C-alpha positions as CSV (number, residue, x, y, z in Angstrom):
1,H,3.5,-3.7,3.9
2,R,0.9,-1.2,5.1
3,L,3.7,0.7,6.9
4,S,5.9,0.7,3.8
5,V,3.2,2.4,1.8
6,K,2.6,4.9,4.5
7,A,6.3,5.6,4.7
8,L,6.3,6.4,1.0
9,G,3.6,9.0,1.7
10,L,0.9,7.2,-0.2
11,R,-2.5,7.4,1.4
12,K,-5.3,6.6,-1.1
13,L,-5.8,4.8,-4.3
14,N,-4.2,6.5,-7.3
15,D,-2.1,8.7,-5.0
16,V,1.0,10.1,-6.7
17,R,4.3,11.0,-5.0
18,E,7.6,12.3,-6.3
19,L,10.5,11.0,-4.3
20,K,14.3,11.3,-4.5
21,D,16.2,8.2,-5.5
22,S,17.8,6.7,-2.5
23,P,18.6,3.2,-1.2
24,S,15.9,3.5,1.5
25,V,13.2,4.6,-0.9
26,R,14.2,1.8,-3.3
27,G,13.9,-0.7,-0.5
28,L,10.4,0.4,0.4
29,I,9.4,0.3,-3.2
30,N,10.8,-3.2,-3.6
31,Q,8.7,-4.4,-0.6
32,V,5.5,-3.1,-2.1
33,S,6.3,-3.4,-5.8
34,Y,3.1,-5.4,-6.4
35,L,1.1,-2.4,-5.2
36,V,2.8,0.5,-6.9
37,N,3.9,1.7,-10.3
38,V,7.2,3.5,-10.6
39,E,8.0,6.0,-13.3
40,S,11.4,7.6,-13.8
41,D,12.1,11.0,-15.2
42,A,15.8,10.1,-15.9
């Protein structure tokens, strides 16, 4: 899961990233859902 977090561009605690909604990004988020919070602007 360390590589999934790195692939999402997250490096440190409380790091924030804005990513486009795509199946690959959703898959990575699903793998590390217990580590990240997801907010949607939609």
